[in-house]
C-alpha positions as MATLAB code, in Angstrom:
seq = 'MTDSRVAVSGGPAGRRSYGERVFSGSMKGAAIAVALILVGVLVFLAAKGGPAFGDGEGDLPAHATNFLALALPLAFGSVWVAVVALLFAALPAIGVALAATIYAPSARFGRFLGAVLDLLAAVPSVVFGLWGLKVLAPAMVPLFEWLHAKLGWLPFFSGDPSVTGRTVLTASVVVAVMILPIMAAMCRESFALTPPALIEAAYALGATRWEMVRSAVLPVARSGIVAGGMLGLGRALGETMAVAMVLSATPDLISFNVISSENPSTIAAFIASTFPESTGSRVNALIALGLVLFGISLLVSIAGRRIAKKGAQA';
ca = [
      53.407   32.453  -46.152;
      52.067   31.363  -42.910;
      49.517   28.527  -42.402;
      46.258   30.224  -41.267;
      44.707   26.982  -40.023;
      44.495   26.900  -36.190;
      43.837   23.834  -34.063;
      41.061   23.876  -31.559;
      43.617   24.552  -28.621;
      44.747   27.621  -30.379;
      48.001   26.201  -31.776;
      49.026   25.632  -35.383;
      47.365   22.896  -37.268;
      48.858   19.482  -36.838;
      50.351   20.353  -33.384;
      47.665   19.007  -31.021;
      48.200   18.436  -27.296;
      48.500   15.096  -25.769;
      44.954   15.203  -24.304;
      43.499   16.031  -27.808;
      45.285   13.028  -29.271;
      44.134   10.692  -26.545;
      40.456   12.022  -26.941;
      40.476   11.648  -30.654;
      41.948    8.140  -30.514;
      39.430    7.056  -27.852;
      36.571    8.347  -29.937;
      37.992    6.525  -33.050;
      38.415    3.410  -30.930;
      34.931    3.390  -29.622;
      33.492    3.908  -33.038;
      35.596    0.944  -34.328;
      34.564   -1.178  -31.413;
      30.872   -0.470  -31.996;
      31.216   -1.485  -35.577;
      33.139   -4.642  -34.743;
      30.462   -5.756  -32.138;
      27.767   -5.226  -34.707;
      29.713   -7.115  -37.377;
      30.373   -9.863  -34.710;
      26.635  -10.128  -33.815;
      25.744  -10.425  -37.445;
      28.402  -13.093  -38.140;
      27.200  -15.013  -35.091;
      23.589  -14.916  -36.205;
      24.396  -15.836  -39.802;
      26.618  -18.712  -38.775;
      24.431  -20.259  -36.143;
      21.171  -19.554  -37.940;
      22.307  -20.304  -41.339;
      21.424  -24.030  -41.321;
      17.708  -23.135  -40.751;
      17.662  -21.327  -44.034;
      18.357  -24.533  -45.918;
      15.881  -27.152  -47.253;
      13.640  -26.693  -44.341;
      14.310  -29.863  -42.580;
      15.070  -30.066  -38.981;
      13.682  -29.620  -35.587;
      11.018  -27.042  -36.168;
       7.890  -26.278  -33.969;
       4.986  -28.523  -34.916;
       2.989  -25.770  -36.625;
       5.875  -24.926  -39.124;
       6.624  -27.075  -42.162;
       9.767  -24.993  -43.076;
      11.641  -21.927  -41.896;
       9.576  -19.573  -43.993;
       6.202  -20.844  -42.417;
       7.836  -20.215  -39.100;
       9.274  -16.881  -39.771;
       6.615  -15.089  -41.806;
       3.808  -14.995  -39.288;
       6.299  -13.874  -36.456;
       7.737  -11.193  -38.678;
       4.287   -9.959  -39.400;
       3.322   -9.972  -35.696;
       6.373   -8.021  -34.736;
       5.881   -5.354  -37.259;
       2.169   -5.238  -36.513;
       2.406   -4.745  -32.730;
       5.352   -2.154  -33.276;
       3.340   -0.185  -35.925;
       0.248   -0.001  -33.608;
       2.266    0.859  -30.681;
       3.890    3.747  -32.617;
       0.544    5.028  -33.655;
      -0.452    5.197  -30.004;
       2.791    6.826  -28.912;
       3.423    9.418  -31.660;
       0.923   12.171  -30.794;
       1.366   11.797  -26.870;
       5.169   12.132  -27.471;
       4.876   15.234  -29.654;
       2.454   16.664  -27.132;
       4.469   16.090  -24.074;
       7.638   17.432  -25.899;
       5.745   20.588  -26.908;
       4.425   21.044  -23.280;
       8.042   20.599  -21.837;
       9.658   22.871  -24.234;
       7.345   25.391  -25.670;
       4.272   25.790  -23.442;
       5.699   25.347  -20.038;
       9.651   25.222  -20.338;
      10.451   26.660  -16.928;
       7.085   26.128  -15.021;
       6.753   23.382  -12.427;
       4.467   21.379  -14.799;
       7.353   21.259  -17.427;
       9.839   20.029  -14.855;
       7.175   17.429  -13.599;
       6.750   16.090  -17.193;
      10.468   15.784  -17.571;
      10.767   13.864  -14.357;
       7.875   11.518  -15.359;
       9.551   10.791  -18.773;
      12.873    9.928  -17.006;
      11.052    7.796  -14.639;
       9.237    5.831  -17.326;
      12.555    5.239  -19.155;
      13.953    3.683  -16.091;
      11.178    1.237  -15.368;
      12.158   -2.403  -16.310;
      10.095   -4.037  -19.084;
       8.917   -6.954  -16.699;
       7.194   -4.274  -14.633;
       5.289   -2.999  -17.595;
       4.473   -6.627  -18.456;
       2.966   -7.182  -15.005;
       0.980   -3.947  -15.151;
      -0.396   -4.875  -18.564;
      -1.216   -8.370  -17.510;
      -2.945   -7.660  -14.200;
      -4.179   -4.184  -14.587;
      -4.641   -3.069  -18.264;
      -5.779   -6.311  -19.886;
      -8.909   -6.660  -17.604;
      -9.660   -3.006  -17.916;
      -9.604   -3.120  -21.632;
     -12.326   -5.980  -21.977;
     -15.328   -3.519  -21.892;
     -13.616   -1.396  -24.709;
     -13.075   -4.420  -26.784;
     -16.789   -5.360  -26.479;
     -17.800   -1.844  -27.458;
     -15.429   -1.780  -30.417;
     -16.768   -5.048  -31.556;
     -20.389   -3.830  -31.240;
     -19.913   -0.597  -32.902;
     -17.042   -1.195  -35.376;
     -17.152   -5.052  -35.870;
     -17.423   -4.424  -39.686;
     -13.753   -3.501  -39.604;
     -11.236   -6.244  -39.897;
      -9.441   -4.827  -36.914;
     -12.401   -5.450  -34.600;
     -14.198   -8.359  -36.158;
     -14.549  -11.723  -34.531;
     -15.359  -12.452  -30.856;
     -13.549  -10.135  -28.556;
     -11.155  -11.413  -25.884;
     -12.540  -12.137  -22.487;
      -9.036  -11.794  -20.853;
      -7.881   -8.597  -22.503;
      -4.620  -10.191  -23.723;
      -4.697   -9.018  -27.251;
      -2.554   -7.056  -29.828;
      -4.241   -3.841  -28.705;
      -3.297   -4.281  -25.143;
       0.204   -5.296  -25.878;
       0.619   -2.300  -28.213;
      -0.604    0.069  -25.484;
       2.043   -1.411  -23.150;
       4.875   -0.996  -25.742;
       3.589    2.422  -26.504;
       4.085    3.469  -22.967;
       7.506    1.963  -23.031;
       8.643    3.785  -26.212;
       6.924    7.064  -25.206;
       9.938    8.361  -23.311;
      12.368    7.802  -26.095;
      10.204    9.494  -28.725;
       9.468   12.448  -26.322;
      13.110   12.900  -25.569;
      14.020   13.020  -29.270;
      11.156   15.350  -30.048;
      12.045   17.645  -26.959;
      15.675   17.944  -28.234;
      14.425   18.777  -31.684;
      12.027   21.381  -30.510;
      14.570   22.986  -28.235;
      16.853   23.513  -31.237;
      14.418   25.812  -33.040;
      16.208   29.094  -33.759;
      14.746   31.839  -31.531;
      14.703   34.125  -34.415;
      11.941   32.090  -36.159;
       9.771   32.003  -32.996;
      10.124   35.686  -32.567;
       9.311   36.435  -36.266;
       6.249   34.311  -35.896;
       5.084   36.188  -32.875;
       5.917   39.537  -34.541;
       3.722   38.655  -37.532;
       0.773   38.171  -35.058;
       0.773   34.368  -34.739;
      -0.720   32.732  -31.875;
       1.382   30.165  -29.866;
      -0.257   27.234  -31.829;
       0.332   29.013  -35.119;
       3.949   29.621  -34.123;
       4.455   25.961  -33.355;
       2.859   24.964  -36.527;
       4.709   27.264  -38.805;
       8.049   27.570  -37.094;
       8.696   24.743  -34.697;
       7.279   21.661  -36.226;
       8.932   22.236  -39.719;
      12.289   22.636  -38.215;
      11.918   19.596  -35.878;
      10.448   17.324  -38.676;
      13.643   15.276  -39.062;
      14.023   14.933  -35.374;
      10.315   13.807  -35.027;
      10.861   11.089  -37.664;
      14.066   10.042  -36.173;
      12.353    9.642  -32.754;
       9.510    7.697  -34.355;
      12.041    5.311  -36.121;
      13.957    4.899  -32.836;
      10.807    4.107  -31.032;
       9.749    1.666  -33.689;
      13.036   -0.050  -33.468;
      12.611   -0.415  -29.700;
       9.142   -1.684  -30.118;
      10.357   -4.323  -32.575;
      12.659   -5.830  -30.178;
      10.372   -5.717  -27.006;
      10.319   -9.105  -25.493;
       9.146   -9.694  -21.856;
       6.162   -7.254  -21.774;
       4.867   -8.627  -25.051;
       5.506  -12.244  -24.007;
       3.586  -11.585  -20.640;
       0.649   -9.614  -22.050;
      -0.022  -11.230  -25.448;
      -1.971  -14.459  -25.881;
      -0.364  -15.499  -28.934;
      -0.712  -18.063  -31.778;
       2.603  -18.361  -33.462;
       1.296  -19.458  -36.998;
      -1.395  -16.756  -37.318;
      -1.430  -13.618  -39.565;
      -4.317  -11.404  -38.602;
      -5.030   -7.703  -38.371;
      -7.687   -8.313  -35.579;
      -6.523   -6.378  -32.387;
      -9.111   -7.469  -30.014;
      -9.444  -11.196  -30.506;
      -8.108  -13.923  -28.218;
      -6.215  -15.327  -31.214;
      -3.248  -13.001  -31.915;
       0.014  -13.215  -33.996;
       3.013  -13.611  -31.881;
       6.232  -11.527  -32.279;
       9.764  -12.946  -33.024;
      11.323  -11.713  -29.652;
       8.464  -13.003  -27.670;
       8.447  -16.341  -29.404;
      12.164  -16.754  -28.904;
      11.918  -15.923  -25.195;
       9.133  -18.322  -24.574;
      10.587  -21.294  -26.462;
      14.454  -20.964  -26.267;
      14.894  -22.510  -22.665;
      13.578  -25.968  -23.749;
      14.977  -25.894  -27.282;
      17.963  -28.110  -28.254;
      19.765  -28.986  -31.429;
      18.581  -27.740  -34.741;
      15.667  -25.906  -33.109;
      18.053  -23.526  -31.449;
      19.488  -22.807  -34.973;
      15.972  -22.023  -36.040;
      15.510  -19.543  -33.303;
      18.813  -17.938  -33.981;
      17.792  -17.562  -37.458;
      14.592  -15.816  -36.320;
      16.892  -13.409  -34.377;
      18.725  -12.861  -37.672;
      15.292  -12.049  -39.341;
      14.616   -9.468  -36.556;
      17.986   -7.984  -36.901;
      17.444   -7.385  -40.573;
      14.031   -5.863  -40.000;
      15.468   -3.573  -37.345;
      18.280   -2.590  -39.626;
      15.846   -1.827  -42.487;
      13.763    0.420  -40.195;
      16.940    2.215  -39.031;
      18.065    2.782  -42.554;
      14.555    3.942  -43.691;
      14.282    6.311  -40.706;
      17.712    7.868  -41.578;
      16.821    8.469  -45.154;
      13.393    9.903  -44.182;
      15.059   12.212  -41.565;
      17.700   13.280  -44.156;
      14.971   14.279  -46.740;
      13.132   16.071  -44.021;
      16.099   18.086  -43.073;
      16.819   19.019  -46.709;
      13.266   20.055  -47.402;
];
């Protein structure tokens, strides 16, 4: 009885060409290398930052009595800035992706949108930081005053508004612009994978273009949209220079106010601003903060994969 299994090259199973073996080995080696690098980073962070998780003694910043008092406000600030940025970036990312794939896939406008997204992804974060500091922050001050006057009863807009514009809201807008290309690219790929038969069936039933998008495209691309959101959230959690340049931060503050001159800092921005002059056990504390940020990013990634998997199975 002959073996019916056939290799990709057309020969019997188990008889692969030299090129196939080299390619397969290279892919396995790359996967192992990535895993080893990840484990190496985790081991380094745990080894160098471990002493900071002890009894709390050591060279910590003046505002922190122990490592928990140092890490908790910074972790809150990292998540808060990233979540607000995600809220700003989600709908524009989906809209741009729909325009580029459904509404104007071959028109000049669609190609222009794709080029703009690629250009945004290539801009260094320090350039976004300069733009946010010199252009966006002063322009946001009138908006802060209006939000405080009209919606000051909400905790997000209570307190005196900042006169410099260097607030959580401004930093989140800058980060939202930075993560927009990543999220839009993921959404665009997900929308492009919608089976043409579903689109044609929706049109055949008399659906308008928006009804087709709502009933055929968005349900199919739901897992891709979630994956893009989680990828953007992870990118926002680790953003450093732009946030450090734009945000006027108070490291020990936990506050939901997004327009005040006193704002919580983020782990990445705090490390970037204090690491150059840190020595001794303070360096261990900063590395331990990096481990905390690593753990938060890992949890976000795991949660995103689980949500995307459930969405794909629904």
